[in-house]
C-alpha positions as CSV (number, residue, x, y, z in Angstrom):
1,X,19.0,14.2,29.8
2,X,18.1,11.5,32.3
3,X,20.6,11.4,35.2
4,X,20.1,7.6,35.3
5,X,21.3,7.3,31.7
6,X,24.5,5.3,31.3
7,X,26.2,7.8,28.9
8,X,29.1,5.4,28.2
9,X,26.9,2.5,27.2
10,X,24.6,4.8,25.3
11,X,27.4,6.3,23.3
12,X,29.1,3.0,22.7
13,X,25.9,1.4,21.4
14,X,25.3,4.3,19.0
15,X,28.9,4.2,17.9
16,X,28.8,0.5,17.1
17,X,25.6,1.0,15.1
18,X,27.3,3.7,13.0
19,X,30.5,1.9,12.7
20,X,28.7,-1.2,11.3
21,X,26.4,0.8,9.0
22,X,28.7,3.5,7.5
23,X,31.6,1.4,6.2
24,X,29.3,-1.2,4.5
25,X,27.5,1.7,2.7
26,X,30.8,3.3,1.7
27,X,32.5,0.0,0.7
28,X,29.9,-2.7,0.4
29,X,32.0,-5.1,-1.6
30,X,35.1,-4.9,0.6
31,X,33.1,-5.0,3.8
32,X,31.0,-8.0,2.6
33,X,34.1,-9.9,1.5
34,X,35.8,-9.4,4.9
35,X,32.7,-10.5,6.9
36,X,32.2,-13.6,4.7
37,X,35.9,-14.6,4.9
38,X,35.8,-14.2,8.7
39,X,32.7,-16.3,9.0
40,X,34.3,-19.0,6.7
41,X,37.3,-19.1,9.0
42,X,35.2,-19.3,12.2
43,X,32.9,-22.0,10.8
44,X,35.6,-24.2,9.4
45,X,38.0,-23.9,12.4
46,X,35.7,-23.6,15.3
47,X,32.5,-25.4,14.1
48,X,33.3,-28.4,16.4
49,X,33.3,-26.0,19.4
50,X,29.8,-24.8,18.6
51,X,28.6,-28.4,18.5
52,X,30.1,-29.1,21.9
53,X,28.7,-26.0,23.3
54,X,25.2,-27.1,22.4
55,X,25.6,-30.4,24.1
56,X,27.2,-28.8,27.2
57,X,24.4,-26.3,27.5
58,X,21.7,-29.0,27.6
59,X,23.7,-31.0,30.2
60,X,24.1,-27.9,32.5
61,X,20.5,-27.0,32.2
62,X,19.4,-30.6,33.0
63,X,21.6,-30.5,36.1
64,X,20.2,-27.3,37.3
65,X,16.6,-28.2,36.6
66,X,16.7,-31.6,38.4
67,X,19.1,-30.7,41.1
68,X,18.7,-28.8,44.3
69,X,19.0,-25.4,42.7
70,X,15.9,-25.9,40.5
71,X,13.5,-24.9,43.4
72,X,15.1,-21.5,43.9
73,X,12.8,-18.6,43.0
74,X,13.7,-15.6,41.0
75,X,12.3,-13.0,43.4
76,X,11.0,-13.1,47.0
77,X,10.2,-16.4,48.6
78,X,6.6,-17.3,47.8
79,X,6.3,-14.6,45.2
80,X,3.9,-15.5,42.4
81,X,4.9,-15.1,38.7
82,X,4.4,-11.6,37.4
83,X,2.8,-12.7,34.1
84,X,0.5,-15.6,33.2
85,X,2.0,-18.6,31.6
86,X,0.3,-17.7,28.2
87,X,1.7,-14.1,28.2
88,X,5.1,-15.2,29.4
89,X,5.4,-17.9,26.7
90,X,4.0,-15.5,24.1
91,X,6.5,-12.7,25.0
92,X,9.6,-15.1,25.2
93,X,8.6,-16.7,21.9
94,X,8.0,-13.5,20.0
95,X,11.3,-12.1,21.3
96,X,13.2,-15.3,20.7
97,X,12.2,-16.3,17.1
98,X,10.9,-13.3,15.4
99,X,9.8,-13.4,11.7
100,X,12.8,-15.5,10.8
101,X,10.7,-18.5,12.0
102,X,7.9,-17.6,9.4
103,X,10.4,-17.7,6.6
104,X,12.5,-20.7,7.5
105,X,9.6,-23.0,8.7
106,X,7.9,-22.6,5.4
107,X,10.9,-23.1,3.0
108,X,13.9,-24.5,4.9
109,X,12.9,-28.1,4.0
110,X,13.6,-27.3,0.3
111,X,17.3,-26.5,1.0
112,X,17.6,-29.9,2.7
113,X,15.7,-31.7,0.0
114,X,18.1,-30.4,-2.6
115,X,21.3,-30.7,-0.5
116,X,20.6,-33.3,2.3
117,X,22.9,-34.2,5.2
118,X,24.5,-37.5,5.9
119,X,25.4,-38.0,2.2
120,X,21.8,-38.8,1.3
121,X,20.8,-38.7,-2.3
122,X,19.2,-35.3,-3.3
123,X,15.4,-35.4,-3.9
124,X,15.3,-39.0,-2.6
125,X,13.0,-40.5,0.1
126,X,15.9,-40.3,2.5
127,X,16.4,-36.6,1.6
128,X,12.7,-36.0,2.3
129,X,13.0,-37.6,5.7
130,X,15.8,-35.3,6.8
131,X,14.1,-32.3,5.2
132,X,11.0,-32.8,7.4
133,X,13.1,-33.2,10.6
134,X,16.3,-31.1,10.5
135,X,14.4,-27.8,10.9
136,X,12.8,-29.1,14.1
137,X,16.3,-29.9,15.3
138,X,17.8,-26.6,14.5
139,X,15.0,-24.6,16.0
140,X,14.5,-27.0,19.0
141,X,16.0,-27.9,22.3
142,X,19.6,-26.8,21.6
143,X,18.5,-23.4,20.4
144,X,16.4,-22.7,23.5
145,X,19.2,-24.0,25.7
146,X,21.5,-21.3,24.2
147,X,18.7,-18.8,25.2
148,X,18.1,-20.2,28.6
149,X,21.6,-20.2,30.1
150,X,22.2,-16.5,29.8
151,X,18.7,-15.9,31.1
152,X,19.5,-17.7,34.4
153,X,23.0,-16.2,34.6
154,X,21.5,-12.7,34.4
155,X,18.1,-13.4,36.2
156,X,19.6,-14.9,39.4
157,X,21.7,-11.9,40.5
158,X,19.0,-9.5,39.3
159,X,16.3,-11.0,41.4
160,X,17.9,-13.2,44.1
161,X,20.8,-10.9,44.9
162,X,18.8,-7.7,44.0
163,X,21.5,-6.2,41.8
164,X,19.8,-3.1,40.3
165,X,21.2,-3.3,36.8
166,X,20.0,-5.1,33.7
167,X,23.1,-5.6,31.5
168,X,24.8,-8.5,29.9
169,X,27.8,-8.1,32.2
170,X,25.5,-9.0,35.1
171,X,25.9,-12.6,34.1
172,X,29.5,-12.4,35.5
173,X,28.4,-10.8,38.7
174,X,30.3,-13.4,40.7
175,X,33.6,-11.9,39.5
176,X,32.4,-8.3,38.9
177,X,30.5,-7.6,42.1
178,X,31.1,-4.0,43.1
179,X,32.8,-3.3,39.7
180,X,29.7,-3.2,37.5
181,X,31.1,-0.3,35.5
182,X,34.7,-1.5,35.3
183,X,36.5,-2.1,32.0
184,X,35.8,-5.9,31.9
185,X,32.1,-5.2,32.4
186,X,32.1,-2.5,29.7
187,X,33.9,-4.9,27.4
188,X,31.2,-7.6,27.9
189,X,28.4,-5.1,27.3
190,X,30.1,-3.8,24.2
191,X,30.3,-7.4,22.8
192,X,26.6,-7.7,23.5
193,X,25.8,-4.5,21.7
194,X,27.7,-5.7,18.6
195,X,25.9,-9.0,18.6
196,X,22.6,-7.3,19.3
197,X,22.9,-4.8,16.4
198,X,24.1,-7.6,14.0
199,X,21.1,-9.7,15.1
200,X,18.7,-6.9,14.6
201,X,19.9,-6.5,11.0
202,X,19.7,-10.3,10.5
203,X,16.1,-10.5,11.8
204,X,14.8,-7.8,9.5
205,X,17.0,-9.3,6.7
206,X,14.9,-12.4,6.7
207,X,11.5,-10.8,7.4
208,X,11.5,-7.7,5.3
209,X,11.9,-9.2,1.8
210,X,9.3,-11.9,2.8
211,X,6.8,-9.3,4.1
212,X,7.4,-7.2,0.9
213,X,6.7,-10.3,-1.3
214,X,3.5,-10.9,0.7
215,X,2.3,-7.3,0.4
216,X,3.2,-7.3,-3.3
217,X,1.0,-10.3,-3.8
218,X,-1.9,-8.7,-1.9
219,X,-1.7,-5.2,-3.4
220,X,0.0,-5.6,-6.7
221,X,2.7,-3.2,-5.8
222,X,6.0,-4.1,-7.4
223,X,8.5,-5.5,-4.8
224,X,11.7,-3.5,-4.5
225,X,13.7,-1.3,-2.1
226,X,10.8,1.2,-1.9
227,X,8.4,-1.4,-0.7
228,X,11.0,-3.0,1.6
229,X,11.8,0.4,3.1
230,X,8.0,1.0,3.7
231,X,7.8,-2.4,5.4
232,X,10.7,-1.4,7.7
233,X,9.1,2.0,8.5
234,X,5.8,0.3,9.3
235,X,7.5,-2.1,11.7
236,X,9.3,0.9,13.3
237,X,6.0,2.6,13.9
238,X,4.5,-0.5,15.4
239,X,7.3,-1.4,17.7
240,X,8.1,2.2,18.6
241,X,4.5,2.6,19.7
242,X,4.6,-0.8,21.5
243,X,7.9,-0.1,23.3
244,X,6.7,3.5,24.3
245,X,3.6,1.9,26.0
246,X,5.9,-0.4,27.9
247,X,5.8,-4.1,28.9
248,X,2.3,-4.4,30.2
249,X,0.3,-2.3,27.7
250,X,2.6,-2.6,24.7
251,X,4.8,-5.6,24.3
252,X,2.6,-8.0,26.3
253,X,-0.6,-7.1,24.4
254,X,1.1,-7.3,21.0
255,X,2.7,-10.6,21.8
256,X,-0.7,-12.0,23.1
257,X,-2.5,-11.0,19.9
258,X,0.2,-12.3,17.6
259,X,0.4,-15.7,19.2
260,X,-3.4,-16.0,18.8
261,X,-3.3,-15.1,15.2
262,X,-0.3,-17.3,14.5
263,X,-2.1,-20.3,16.0
264,X,-5.2,-19.4,14.0
265,X,-3.1,-19.4,10.8
266,X,-1.5,-22.8,11.6
267,X,-5.0,-24.2,12.3
268,X,-6.3,-22.9,9.0
269,X,-3.3,-24.3,7.0
270,X,-3.7,-27.7,8.7
271,X,-7.4,-27.9,8.0
272,X,-7.4,-26.5,4.5
273,X,-4.2,-28.3,3.5
274,X,-3.3,-32.0,3.4
275,X,-4.1,-32.8,7.0
276,X,-3.3,-36.4,6.9
277,X,0.1,-35.9,5.2
278,X,0.9,-33.2,7.8
279,X,0.1,-35.5,10.7
280,X,2.0,-38.5,9.3
281,X,5.0,-36.5,8.2
282,X,5.2,-34.6,11.5
283,X,5.1,-37.7,13.5
284,X,7.8,-39.2,11.4
285,X,9.9,-36.1,11.7
286,X,9.6,-36.0,15.5
287,X,10.6,-39.6,15.6
288,X,13.6,-39.0,13.4
289,X,14.8,-36.2,15.6
290,X,14.4,-38.2,18.8
291,X,16.1,-41.2,17.4
292,X,19.0,-39.3,15.9
293,X,19.3,-36.4,18.3
294,X,22.7,-37.4,19.7
295,X,24.1,-38.1,16.2
296,X,22.8,-34.8,14.9
297,X,24.2,-32.9,17.8
298,X,27.8,-34.4,17.4
299,X,27.8,-34.7,13.6
300,X,30.5,-32.5,12.1
301,X,30.6,-34.1,8.6
302,X,34.3,-35.1,8.7
303,X,34.3,-37.6,5.8
304,X,32.2,-36.0,3.0
305,X,33.0,-32.4,3.9
306,X,29.8,-31.3,2.1
307,X,29.6,-28.0,3.9
308,X,26.1,-28.9,5.4
309,X,27.4,-28.7,9.0
310,X,29.1,-25.3,8.5
311,X,26.3,-23.8,6.4
312,X,23.4,-24.9,8.6
313,X,24.2,-26.2,12.1
314,X,27.1,-23.9,12.8
315,X,25.1,-21.0,11.3
316,X,22.2,-21.7,13.6
317,X,24.2,-22.4,16.8
318,X,26.2,-19.2,16.2
319,X,23.0,-17.3,15.6
320,X,21.3,-18.5,18.8
321,X,24.5,-17.8,20.8
322,X,24.8,-14.3,19.5
323,X,21.1,-13.6,20.2
324,X,21.2,-15.3,23.5
325,X,22.2,-12.3,25.7
326,X,19.4,-10.2,24.3
327,X,16.8,-12.9,24.8
328,X,18.3,-13.7,28.2
329,X,17.9,-10.1,29.4
330,X,14.4,-9.8,28.1
331,X,13.2,-13.1,29.5
332,X,14.9,-12.0,32.8
333,X,12.7,-9.0,32.9
334,X,9.4,-11.0,32.5
335,X,10.4,-14.0,34.7
336,X,10.0,-12.5,38.2
337,X,8.3,-15.0,40.6
338,X,9.3,-18.1,38.6
339,X,11.7,-20.8,39.9
340,X,14.8,-21.8,38.0
341,X,13.1,-25.1,37.2
342,X,10.1,-23.3,35.8
343,X,12.2,-21.0,33.6
344,X,14.2,-24.0,32.2
345,X,11.2,-26.2,31.6
346,X,9.1,-23.4,30.1
347,X,11.8,-22.1,27.7
348,X,12.9,-25.6,26.6
349,X,9.4,-27.2,26.4
350,X,7.3,-24.3,25.0
351,X,10.0,-22.9,22.8
352,X,10.8,-26.3,21.3
353,X,7.1,-27.2,20.8
354,X,6.3,-23.8,19.3
355,X,9.1,-24.0,16.7
356,X,8.3,-27.5,15.9
357,X,4.6,-26.7,15.3
358,X,5.5,-24.1,12.7
359,X,7.8,-26.5,10.9
360,X,5.4,-29.4,11.1
361,X,2.4,-27.4,9.7
362,X,3.9,-24.8,7.3
363,X,7.0,-26.8,6.2
364,X,5.1,-30.1,5.6
365,X,2.3,-28.4,3.8
366,X,4.8,-26.9,1.3
367,X,6.7,-30.2,1.0
368,X,3.4,-32.0,0.2
369,X,3.0,-29.7,-2.9
370,X,6.5,-30.7,-4.1
371,X,6.0,-34.5,-3.5
372,X,2.5,-34.6,-4.9
373,X,3.5,-32.7,-8.1
374,X,1.0,-29.9,-7.4
375,X,3.8,-27.3,-7.4
376,X,7.5,-27.6,-8.0
377,X,8.5,-25.5,-5.0
378,X,12.2,-26.1,-5.4
379,X,12.2,-25.0,-9.0
380,X,10.2,-21.8,-8.1
381,X,12.8,-21.1,-5.4
382,X,15.7,-21.6,-7.9
383,X,14.1,-19.4,-10.5
384,X,13.2,-16.6,-8.1
385,X,13.9,-16.8,-4.3
386,X,12.5,-18.4,-1.2
387,X,10.0,-15.6,-0.6
388,X,8.3,-16.1,-4.0
389,X,8.3,-19.9,-3.4
390,X,6.4,-19.3,-0.1
391,X,3.9,-17.0,-1.8
392,X,3.4,-19.6,-4.6
393,X,2.8,-22.3,-2.0
394,X,0.1,-20.4,-0.2
395,X,-1.5,-19.6,-3.5
396,X,-2.4,-23.3,-3.6
397,X,-4.7,-23.0,-0.5
398,X,-8.4,-22.3,-0.7
399,X,-9.0,-18.6,0.4
400,X,-5.4,-18.0,-0.5
401,X,-5.7,-14.2,-0.1
402,X,-7.0,-14.5,3.5
403,X,-4.2,-17.0,4.3
404,X,-1.5,-14.8,2.8
405,X,-2.9,-11.7,4.7
406,X,-2.8,-13.7,8.0
407,X,0.8,-14.8,7.2
408,X,1.7,-11.2,6.4
409,X,0.2,-9.9,9.7
410,X,2.0,-12.5,11.8
411,X,5.3,-11.8,10.0
412,X,5.0,-8.0,10.6
413,X,4.0,-8.4,14.2
414,X,6.8,-11.0,14.9
415,X,9.3,-8.4,13.5
416,X,7.8,-5.7,15.6
417,X,7.8,-7.8,18.8
418,X,11.4,-8.8,18.2
419,X,12.4,-5.2,17.7
420,X,10.4,-3.7,20.6
421,X,12.0,-6.2,22.9
422,X,15.5,-5.3,21.5
423,X,14.8,-1.6,22.0
424,X,13.7,-2.3,25.6
425,X,16.9,-4.2,26.3
426,X,19.2,-1.7,24.6
427,X,17.6,1.0,26.8
428,X,18.0,-1.1,29.9
429,X,21.6,-1.8,29.1
430,X,22.2,1.9,28.8
431,X,20.7,2.7,32.2
432,X,22.8,2.9,35.4
433,X,20.2,1.4,37.9
434,X,17.1,-0.5,37.1
435,X,15.0,-2.3,39.7
436,X,12.8,-5.3,38.8
437,X,9.6,-3.1,38.9
438,X,11.1,-0.3,36.8
439,X,11.3,0.3,33.0
440,X,13.7,2.5,31.2
441,X,12.4,6.0,30.3
442,X,10.0,6.2,27.4
443,X,12.1,8.5,25.3
444,X,15.0,6.1,25.7
445,X,13.1,3.1,24.6
446,X,11.6,5.0,21.6
447,X,15.0,6.3,20.6
448,X,16.4,2.8,20.1
449,X,13.3,1.7,18.3
450,X,13.9,4.3,15.7
451,X,17.7,3.9,15.7
452,X,17.6,0.2,15.1
453,X,16.1,0.8,11.7
454,X,19.3,2.5,10.4
455,X,21.3,-0.7,9.8
456,X,18.7,-2.8,7.9
457,X,17.7,0.2,5.7
458,X,21.2,0.9,4.7
459,X,22.0,-2.7,4.0
460,X,18.9,-3.3,1.9
461,X,19.7,-0.1,0.0
462,X,23.1,-1.5,-1.1
463,X,21.7,-5.1,-1.4
464,X,24.0,-6.4,1.3
465,X,21.6,-7.9,3.8
466,X,23.5,-11.2,3.6
467,X,26.4,-9.4,5.2
468,X,24.2,-8.5,8.2
469,X,23.0,-12.1,8.5
470,X,26.6,-13.3,8.5
471,X,28.1,-10.6,10.7
472,X,26.0,-11.7,13.6
473,X,27.6,-15.1,13.4
474,X,31.1,-13.6,13.4
475,X,30.1,-11.8,16.7
476,X,29.1,-15.1,18.2
477,X,32.6,-16.4,19.0
478,X,33.4,-13.9,21.8
479,X,29.8,-14.3,23.0
480,X,30.5,-18.0,23.3
481,X,33.6,-17.4,25.4
482,X,31.8,-14.9,27.7
483,X,28.8,-17.3,27.9
484,X,31.2,-20.0,29.4
485,X,32.3,-17.5,31.9
486,X,28.8,-16.5,32.9
487,X,27.7,-20.1,33.2
488,X,30.6,-20.8,35.6
489,X,29.8,-17.6,37.5
490,X,26.1,-18.7,37.8
491,X,27.1,-22.1,39.3
492,X,29.6,-20.6,41.7
493,X,27.0,-18.0,42.9
494,X,24.4,-20.6,43.4
495,X,26.8,-22.8,45.4
496,X,27.9,-19.8,47.5
497,X,24.4,-18.6,48.2
498,X,23.0,-22.1,48.8
499,X,25.5,-24.3,50.5
500,X,24.7,-27.9,51.2
501,X,23.2,-28.5,54.6
502,X,25.0,-31.0,56.8
503,X,23.3,-34.4,57.0
504,X,22.8,-36.0,60.4
505,X,23.0,-39.8,60.6
506,X,22.3,-41.3,64.0
507,X,22.8,-38.0,65.7
508,X,26.2,-37.6,64.1
509,X,26.8,-34.7,61.6
510,X,28.4,-35.9,58.3
């Protein structure tokens, strides 16, 4: 056994994985009911807190980016970025969104079209307006702000203060300095593990049924648990191989390839589909988000109580918050040499534009079929599920088989890149000391790549994947609280390390 292995964190992570998986298998109905009730309570009672957290995150990041701390470099003074901008963006995007983006960007509009926000009439022109824009909002600026804050909170002490650990508790280094393995630090890391494992199940929960439906369409194999298990095992093989090879030869290359194929897919759908409709609807959607961003950010639906705010905005904000520590730790590892301003600008700009691009092309293409009468996507979804509705939409394209194959490939690799990043971070979190140029041992990374498949497989076997999707949201509330603490710690550390220089006016120091 590696002497650098943090046996406590290793054991705790494995224990959490088993504690989440085993009870749900033994008592799926009871476990599901408890999780759903807990989420209902959190969403109804604390939904407003999530809305305020999103606004606060953007304000803090704007202050950091445009203030005097924005020029500070994560690394040695004058050190150039370790990865090119393309590779950096590809890796952070593949880790941050996963295959969930492929599912939701293609079908989320249908939910909003049927049950629109702001008391709009279902299936109306107003409903279509919100349907083409709300996904861009949910996967846009606020989402990446939730990712960016923990990135900076962890990255600054890791690079600037040279603290040789890569764990979630590093974000509170201001208070935990010299006590990196104390009980409060262990508690923070445990919260991260719970959220990380729940997020892992959630990610495959969205992607696996979609990939299975795509494979079924291409091969004729009947969709079911057997096919879904095969998809999970395929993803395990891909991301286990990738994480074994490491960042440079594995994760980086896989992310680079996937981003190229994803952009190729979007270009094909745009050219082969209703290009003019996509352009006009996309511009209208962007304008709607810009015009209503403040209202959408603060809207808590107090008068109609339709459930839209709790079911969607709180769902997404909680998901981003729960996933934030994982993304933050991974982006920390790939951001050496970049300034704080570059990290903020890159994550918020490229992340928002990337998510918007998928929604504008895939979502508006599918919506065009509904509005033109070529395919009643909403009815297909109601009769089957969102996965079959996506397949039916792509079947309307010329060279449909090729397009579905590309969609399937991107979804598989998105799942793999999310999981190999997660495996890398879990291995890092269970390592005592890790310098910026070091990686966790290969056996350690590969172990978590395989272990992470336990939860989604067990959940899909009992048909309770919705529980995994919801459990990650329940774990987000303590992560939100620790996120506030790490943000305050970041600001205090920056102020302590970079005091204001006295200003001389007429030879007099003020």
